[in-house]
C-alpha positions as CSV (number, residue, x, y, z in Angstrom):
1,M,96.0,-66.2,-12.2
2,T,92.4,-65.8,-10.8
3,D,93.2,-64.6,-7.9
4,L,94.7,-61.2,-6.7
5,S,93.9,-60.8,-2.9
6,Y,97.7,-61.5,-2.5
7,V,98.8,-58.5,-4.7
8,F,96.6,-56.5,-2.5
9,A,97.7,-57.8,0.3
10,Y,101.1,-56.3,-0.4
11,A,99.8,-53.4,-1.6
12,V,98.7,-52.7,1.6
13,S,101.5,-54.0,3.9
14,L,103.7,-51.6,1.5
15,T,101.4,-48.9,2.9
16,M,101.8,-50.0,6.6
17,L,105.8,-49.8,6.2
18,K,105.4,-46.4,5.3
19,V,103.5,-45.6,8.3
20,L,105.5,-47.8,10.3
21,Q,108.8,-45.6,9.0
22,Q,107.1,-42.9,10.0
23,C,106.7,-43.7,13.3
24,G,110.4,-43.5,14.0
25,D,111.4,-45.3,17.2
26,D,107.3,-44.7,18.7
27,F,105.3,-47.3,17.8
28,S,102.7,-46.3,20.7
29,R,99.2,-47.1,19.5
30,E,98.6,-43.3,19.4
31,N,101.6,-42.7,17.2
32,I,100.8,-45.5,14.7
33,M,97.3,-44.0,14.2
34,K,98.7,-40.0,14.0
35,Q,101.3,-41.2,10.9
36,A,98.5,-43.3,9.3
37,A,96.5,-40.3,9.0
38,N,99.2,-38.3,7.9
39,I,100.5,-40.0,4.7
40,K,101.8,-37.6,2.0
41,D,101.8,-38.0,-1.2
42,Y,103.0,-42.0,-0.9
43,V,103.0,-43.6,-4.2
44,N,102.9,-47.4,-3.7
45,P,104.9,-49.5,-6.1
46,V,102.7,-52.8,-6.3
47,M,99.0,-51.6,-6.5
48,T,99.2,-47.7,-7.7
49,L,100.1,-46.2,-11.2
50,P,102.9,-43.1,-10.4
51,A,100.5,-40.3,-10.7
52,I,98.0,-41.8,-8.2
53,K,99.5,-40.5,-5.0
54,I,97.9,-41.5,-1.3
55,N,97.2,-39.4,1.2
56,T,95.3,-39.1,4.4
57,S,94.5,-36.4,7.3
58,P,93.1,-36.5,10.2
59,T,89.6,-35.7,9.0
60,N,90.1,-37.7,5.9
61,F,91.2,-41.3,6.1
62,H,90.0,-42.4,1.8
63,P,93.8,-42.3,1.2
64,I,92.8,-43.0,-2.6
65,K,91.5,-40.1,-4.2
66,A,92.3,-40.9,-8.4
67,M,91.6,-43.0,-11.1
68,Q,93.5,-44.0,-14.0
69,L,92.6,-46.0,-16.3
70,M,95.5,-48.7,-17.5
71,K,95.2,-51.3,-20.0
72,W,96.6,-54.9,-18.3
73,D,97.6,-57.6,-20.4
74,R,98.2,-60.9,-18.8
75,Q,102.3,-60.6,-18.6
76,D,102.6,-57.2,-17.4
77,L,101.9,-59.3,-14.6
78,G,105.0,-61.0,-14.5
79,S,106.8,-57.8,-14.1
80,L,105.5,-56.8,-10.7
81,W,107.9,-59.0,-9.2
């Protein structure tokens, strides 16, 4: 496997799903943007390790502010699915 773009796309999709779940029944553009700017301690099960949390605020749209090194083995990728 040489292209992991689909893993990134899946991770982004899960984060968007979290935003849409926070919207409740109001899917207006304003509410979607408000919810995207108010993500609190979301752990994406695909792209982040459990200690890395995704947070946004109305003044800071950088969702990931921490890193953690991890040693990857080709066999580890199979466990994602």
